[in-house]
N, C-alpha and C positions, 0 to 999 in steps of 0.2 A: 702790578695788577698781579696780584691769584690765578690760574690754569683751572680750568670749570672742568670737572669729571665726569667722564660719557661713557655709557650704554646704546650700543649699535644692536637696536634687536628687533628680527621680524614679527610679523602675525598675520599666521596661515591655518589659510579653514577652508572646509568647505564652502561650494557655494550659497550664498544669502542664513548663514549664520549666524550674521550680525557687526558680520568684522570689520566693516569700515567705517558702518557707524558706532563703535565703540575706539575708532580711531578720533570719528569727529567732538568726539563727545572727551575722549583727554587732549584734543585741543582748544577743547572750549574752555574746560577748566581749566592750562595751562596761560589761560588770558591772550591764545594767541588774534585772537580774530579781534579783542583789542576793541576800535573805534568805527568796523567795516562795515557796523548796521547789523540788517539782517542777513545772514549766514545762511546756503541749501543746507539742504540734509546731504549723505555723502558728500562732502568739497574733496575728498581725495578721488573722488569716482572724475576724473576733471572729462575724457571724450563723450561727446556725444551717443555714443552707441555705449559705453559704459554705465548712462545714468537711463539707458531707455531698456539693457540686456540685467540689469541689478545683480553684473557683474562686474569685477577688477579685470582688466584684461593686460597695463601695463603696467609693473611692478615702477609704486612710486617712494620715495623717500621727504618725510618732514621732519624736523624737529620742534623737541619740546624740552623749551627754557625752565629748571624746577628750582626757584631762587632758595637759594641755602641749604637744598635738601645732601650736598654734597659733603667730605671730609670733610674738617676745618670750617662748616658754616659755607663753601664756594659753593659754585650752582652745582648742578647735574644739568649736561646735553644728553636728554634722549632721543638718538637718529631713525623713528619710525620709519620700519619698510612696508611697506604694503604693498605682498602681491597677492594676484592669482591664486587661487582655487580651482581652475579649471584644466586640466594634465594638460588640453593641448595647447594654455599658455607656457609649458612644463623650462621655455626655456630661460623665460622672467623668472621664475622660481630658484633655479639656480643660478641665475644672473641675481637676486636679492640675498641668496643665504649668504655669496661670495663679499659679500659687505655687512655682513653679520657678525656676533657671538653668541646668540642669544636667539628660543624663540619663543614666544608665546602662541601656543595650541586650542584655539578658541571651536570648541565642539558646543552646538544646540545642545539643552536641555532637554529635551523630546529629541531630537533621530540621531541623539550620540554622533562618534566617528564615523564618517561616509567615504567610497568612492577616493574621490577626490584624498579626501584628511587623508589616505594612508599613504597617496602619494607624495603628499607635501612632507606627510610626517617620515617618509621612507629618506627619500632627502639631505632633509636635515638631521639623522643618525647615521649619515652617509657623509654626513660634512663635522659629524663626534661634538655636535653644537647642543647647551643643558635642553634642554624641555620643560616651558613649566604649563601645566592645564592648564586651561581658564573657559570652566561652566558657565555657556552665556546663556542670557534666557529660563532664567530661572524662573523671571515671575507668569511664563508658557501655564492654562491649566490643565495640558497635558505632560507637565519635565514631569523627570525620573531620574531626581540627580547620582542618588548612589550607585544605582546602577549605569551610569553616560559617565561615571566616572574609570567603574570598572572595567567598561568592556573599553575606558582609550590607555587605560595600564594596560589591560591583554593584550592589547593592539601594541600597544610600548615595547614589551615583549616578545612577538609572535614577529615584530620585526626585527628586533635584535636579533634574534633569535638563526633570521636570517642572515648577517653582517658576514660580509669572506673574512673583512679583521678586525682579527683577538679583541686590541683596541678598539674599535668604536661597539663592537657588541657589550663591551667591559662596563664602556661608558655610558647607551646603554639602560644599561642595567639598573645602572646607578639612577638611574631618574628620579625609581619612584619612589625615594626616599623625598624629592623635593613638594613643596607647599603645591596647595590646588584651591584655588580661586572659583570665586564663585562672582557671579557678575549679572546685570542687565543692563544692557550698551544703549540701550533705549534711555530711562532713567538715571544714566553717568552717574551710576551704583558699582560697588565690590569691591569683595569680605575675602577674608580668610575662614571665614564659619560657613557653617553651608546653613543658609537659614529656609530649607526646607521646602519639600513642591509647591512650585505653586506663588512664591513670597518672592519678594524684591528684598535683595539682603540689608540687613541693616548698619545700614551707613549713610555718609553725608554725600559721598560723594567715591572715587576712584584714586583714593590717599592711600589705598592698601595694595593694590595695583602697581603702582608706580613704588611704595616701600620695599616688597617684591621683585622689583626688576635692580631693584638699586642694588638687594644686598644677597641677595641670589646668582646671577645675571654675572659672570665676570667683566672688570673692566678689558678694552682690545689689548693685544697682545701690542705695545708703542714703543720702541727708541726714540724718546724725543729727541739726543744730542747725535741720532746713528744721520747714518749718511740715506738720504732721499733714496725712498722707496712709496711712491704712489700707481696703486692699478685705478687702470679705468674697468667702471663698472656698468655705464649707464651713454645714452646718449643725447640729445636735444639738439633742441636750436633755436635760433632769435634774429628774428630781421633785422636786432642792429651787429650781435656778436656771435653770427655766422655759428656752425657750428659749436656749440655746448659736451665738455666732457664731464663727466657727474663722476667725480675718485676718491675710493678709502687710502685714506693714506697709513702704513705701516710705517714709517722711519723721517727721523725728522723731520721738516713742515716742509708747503712752499709759500713764497714768497710770491706775490704779482710784481714783474718785471724780473722776476726770475730766468737765468739761464740752465738748462736741465737739458739732458739725453732721453730723445721719446726710443723705447725697445718697438721696434713692433714687426711684422713677420708678413711672408709673401707667401704665396698661394701655396708653395713648396713646403711649409712651415721653416724656411729659413729665417733669421733674424736679420732685422735692418737697423744702425744705432744712427739716430743724428740728430744734432742737435737743435732747442727748437727754446723758444720764449715763452713766454707765460704774459699775455699781452692782456687778459683781467680775470681773476679768483674772484670766487663769489663763494658765501655759505648762505643757509637753510636757516633761517632762521619763521617755524610755523609752520605754512606751506609754501612763502616765497622766497628769492634768490635774491640776497640782498649785496653790494660790492664789501669788499673786506680785503688787508692789506695784508693776511697769512692764513695758516691753516693746519694745526699743528698731527704729529701723527692721534693718530688714534680719532678722527676724526672724520663728515663726511662733508668733501664739498666740491664743487664745480670750478672750469679751468674752461675757457677761448683764445682764442690764438693757433690751432694746430689743423686744419684745413680737412686732413686723413687720419683724423683719428679713429681708430676700432675700438670696441669692445676688446679686453681681452689685454691691450698693450698693457706698459709699464713706461712710468716718468720715472728717473733714475738720476744721480751723480753723476756726472758727467766724466770726474775722474777716477769715478768704479763706480762704475752701471754694474748691476744686479739687478735681469727682469726678473718677474714673479712670473711663474706658472699663466699658462693661457686657462680661460675660462672656457669647460668642454660641460657639452650639454648631451640629450639622446641624441638619437639618430633620426628623422622624420621617418612617419609611418602612413602617412597616406600623401599620396603627389593629383594636381589636374591642371590642364593645358586652359594658360591663357593669353587670349590672342586679343588681333585685332578685332573689330567689328565689323562683320562682311556678308551680312545680308542686306536684304533691299532696300532696309528701312534705315540704313546707316548714319552717320549725320543729320536722320531729323527726331532724335528723342532726347534732343537736349544737354547733349554732350559737349567740349569744344576740343576734348583733347581723344584724340582718334586715329592719331596716328602711331605708324610700329615704332619709333623713335622715341617718342614721349614714353609712350608705354613703358619702354623696353627699361630709361633711366629711372622711370617711378618704385620698379621691379626693385631694379640695383638700390635704389635711398633704400630702400625697405628693407634690403642685405643689412644700411648701414648697424639700424637700432633693432636687431631682430636676428638674433644668435643659434636660433634654432630654424631660421628655414633656407629653401637653397634653390636658386633657381638656374634651371639648365636648357640649353639649347635643344629645339627640337628638327624636325627634318621640314618643319616649313621655315619660312623668312619672318616671317612677321607672325610667332604664338614659340608660347614659351613654357617646358615644363617647370611648376610651380612646385615644391614639397614641401607639406610642416608636419606638425603633430598631430595636429588631426581637421576634422572636417569645419570645424567650430572654427577654428584657427583659419581656415581659411580662407571659408565664410566674408569672415569678419576682416578682413586683406579689400577681396572683392568686394564688401560692400563701402571699404572709407575706399577706397579704386571710384568707386559708382559717385558717390558724395562729392566727390573734389573734381568732378566733370569729362570722366572718362567713359571712354564709349567702349565693351571689351565684348568678345567672345571667349566662353568661359567651359568650357568640356565636364563632364563625370566626374565625379573625385573616385579614387581607384588606391590601391595599397600599393607602398612600394618594395620588392622583392631583394630577394636574394640567394645564388648559387653558393649550399654548403654542403661539399665532400661529393658533387653531380647534381645535387636533388635541390629544388626552386623551394624555398623558406618564406613566409609571409609573413608580416606583424598579428600578435594574438591577444585577446585583451578580454580582463573580468568584466562580467558587467553582473551587476548586482542592481536584481529588482523587487518592489518591492510593490506589494496589487494585491483588491480584495480576493477571500477567495474565490469566489465568485469564475474569476478572470483566469484559474490557473491553468486550465486545458487550453486557452488560447495563447495565453504566451510560451506552454510547453513547446506548443505546434510549432507556432512564431516561432522561436529559435533553435528548433529542429530543423526549419526549415531553410535556415541558415549556420549550420554545420555546426550548433554550439552545444555543447554535454555540462547534461548538470549538474554539481559538484557540490552542491550543500541546499535543502530546504526548511527555513522551518516556517512555524508561525509565532506571531506576532503576542505575547501571555495580556491578555484581555478583551484583548477586539477579532476582529474575524478576516484581517490581511497575514499573508504570508509574506515569507522576506525568500528568495529565488534568487543562487547564484553560481554563474553560466561563462564556465571558459567556450570562445567567440573567432573566431579569422573575425580580424579585423575590417575586411573584407563586408562581410557579413551584416554589420553596423550600419554599413551605408545603409541611405534611403530606409534605418528602422524606426528613428524615432518617431513618425509620421505614423505608420502603422499601428505599431505599438500605442499610439495613444488610439485611432479608432477602437482598433482592439480590444480594451478594457476603457472607454466612453472615457478617458481625459484620467482617470482615479491612476495611473500604474504610474509610479516614479522608477526612474533605469536611470544609474550611474554604473561609469566605465573607467578601467584603466588597463594600462598596458603590460604588461602578462609575458615580453620581450617576440621571438618566434620559434614558431615552429615550423613542420614539411607543412607544404601544400594540400589545402584542404578539399580541391574536389569542387568541381561545378557547383556557383549557388545563384539560382534561379533571382533574374536581377526586383523582377513585382510581380503580382496575381496578372496585371490591366497590359494589355496595347495601349498605345497611342492614335485617338484621330487626327489624321494631317489633312492640311488644307494640299485640296491639288490644285488649287489658283490663286488667282491676288484680285482684288477688291474684297469693297463693303461688306462682313459680315450684315446677315438679314433678319429678321423672323421670323422670315417665311422659314430660311430653310434652318434654324434653330428649334420648331416647330416640328418640320418629318424628321428630323434627326436624333430628335430627344428622345426615343428607349434606347440607341446605341450604345448611351453613355452618359455619363457627368463637365460637362461647356468650362475650358476658362476666358472663355470670350462674353463679353455681347451683343447687341446689336449698334450694324454705326460703328463699329472696332474698321479698322484696316486688318489687314488676313495679308498673305502672301502664300505662293506656294511653297508646301514644304516648310511652315511654321507646326506645329504642333498644338490644335486647339482644344485638345478634351482630352479623356482619356477613353480608354475603348470600355465594353463592360466584361468585354470578353480577350484573349490571351494577345491576340494577333493585333499589330496596325493596320489601321485601316482606313483609305485614303477616301477622301469627302468632300463634297461642294460646299462650302460653306458659304457661297455669296450668293447661294439658287433662290432665284424672288419667284415671283407668284404672279403666276398668265395675268395679262388684264384679257377680261370679255365683256360681254354685252350685256350678262348676265346680273343682277342686281341680289345681294346676296346678304340676309339682314343680319347680323349683328351675329355668327358664327365665331368671327377669329377672336373679336372682344373679349369669350369670354375665357378663350384659352390662356393659361397665363404659366410663362417659363418659369423656370426655377433655376434662384439666384443661380448666376455664374462662380467659379469659387478664383481666388487673385489671388496667386499664387504671389508666396516670401521669397528672399532671395532662400533661405534654406529648404522651403519646400516646393522650388524649384528645381535643383542642383542636387534631393531631393530622386525627386520625380524623375527626374535624363535615365534614358535607355543607353544601349552602347552606343552606336550607332545615331544618339542628339547630342547638343547641346544646349548654352544658353546665352541666348540678347541679352545682356549686360549693360542699360541707356539710365541719365539720371534720373527717365521721367518712369519710365516703363521696362517690364521681365518679360520675356518671351520666350516661351523654349519650343525649337528648332533642330532640323532634320540637321545633318551635317552635308549629307548631297541634298541637296533644292530638289534637286530631278527627280521624278516618280520611277524614265528608265530607269537614268544612271542607278540611282540605290536601287531596282530591282537587278542588274545587270552587275552592281558590287555585290551583292547579297548571293547571288549564283556562283558567283565567284570563290566569294569564303568557303562558300557548303562544297565548293569542288576543291578547295586545294582540302579541306576538312575531312575529306574521305581520302585525300591521300594521305 
């Protein structure tokens, strides 16, 4: 039987530019769904959080077989890696790019290349991968196809000029000679001919896309007759097979039952070699894994039977072990503390995973498949510092654990600092903001308060929108988005990407408002909320159980205020008409996890349970809080 040809390709894009929808259309037109009946949109977004947020979080792969499209009538198998478009999941991007030989850069026909596009494209150019530009959503009424192609090519040149490797720079500059594709993922059509603004490509399907992938992107560099070399690039698990390793075979072949040398690394980076057996071998067909007897060089498969397998490990020939380089990712930029739920209501929030042991085991499990996250001990035995690439990556972890039945105490996110040449350095971001011109002043002031320095400002042609670019400490963006949306009345769009480390920028004010803090435990009463209505906005409604030290609202003023939220109206024998019934309380604002983490002050944390989210003081007792604040003030004076 003749061997199929392979193309391993990653599709990279900014969030919400239609990447997963396009992959869905590629699968459908290749007959992958077959007789599965009705298939949901965005089948590659397999997790609940991915579907809810409309983003890709995990790098996933699928295999598309195009019959007879390869040389001499052989089948062509396109292994597609659907990578995240958000910089917070950069570890997934870097891992996905290690599996492929080329990239399809997908950009929106109206929005063009945005900050997260820059991030993933920069990673592809560093890896010296060829890049095909695909302009998606050409049928948008506000499409500006020619300008978007020009902007994308300008971005390629700009990123190429910043590469330190001369070979990578030269390879990036040659990308301008590659063809440009135009597509409507929703309609399942692609063409190498520009259809014009607002039009669907004049084709019947995505055949032009498949042809360009086959003829333009290189075959995998694979030595079929060489000694085995296979790289573990991702991990999964199965209740039947245990830990599953996603593996790209670079040389030789993997066979079921084969004895191989497993090369791993200890905490100090030292190599460990052990002979193991491939208990089960799988390959991907469509979006399913099916058993197979062999996976040859150039293909991507999956193995089981090695319990402690880790990302970056190598499977190689026992007689001639040649390990591949470990997968490296950028350093974490944001950290927060995760520990057991220590509130008075612990165990009453619907969770069944409460102890330090199970929380630590879950965090350790996260490290197995998440190469960009770290878990470090703290001075408390029941809390750990978790470091990641950004707020979203950390909030996704907390939300996932919450849905798994964990009860947690989550601290305020903070930045990971370094001391360089005796000076404290912190991570910086480039923040790109699109907003109606009427909000320009408010946005500029907001960024100035957070030590942001404006780099550029341009007006969008033909509209009253402007684009501003700021360089700002990552610390200044913690809690930024909620305030930003308020200032721009929900119209503003903000995206950021990492810009390395720089000297500590000085003190940045957390938030403009203080907290309203319950001074005793009990049920929240309507009477108390009515009496305190002018103090600020509330997060609780009448009948909710509160406890001392729980943050029940946002103060109108900067300082915190302890209030009696459980106060009841004293009964008298005097009849009152309908005075109370005419008083209308403002609706309480129910905080989401992201909002609760953003709202947190330095001395506050979030109580996370499957049923509720509560912001609370780290020290619940008001007198102890006062003593701690006075002690800190005294230390600062010294």
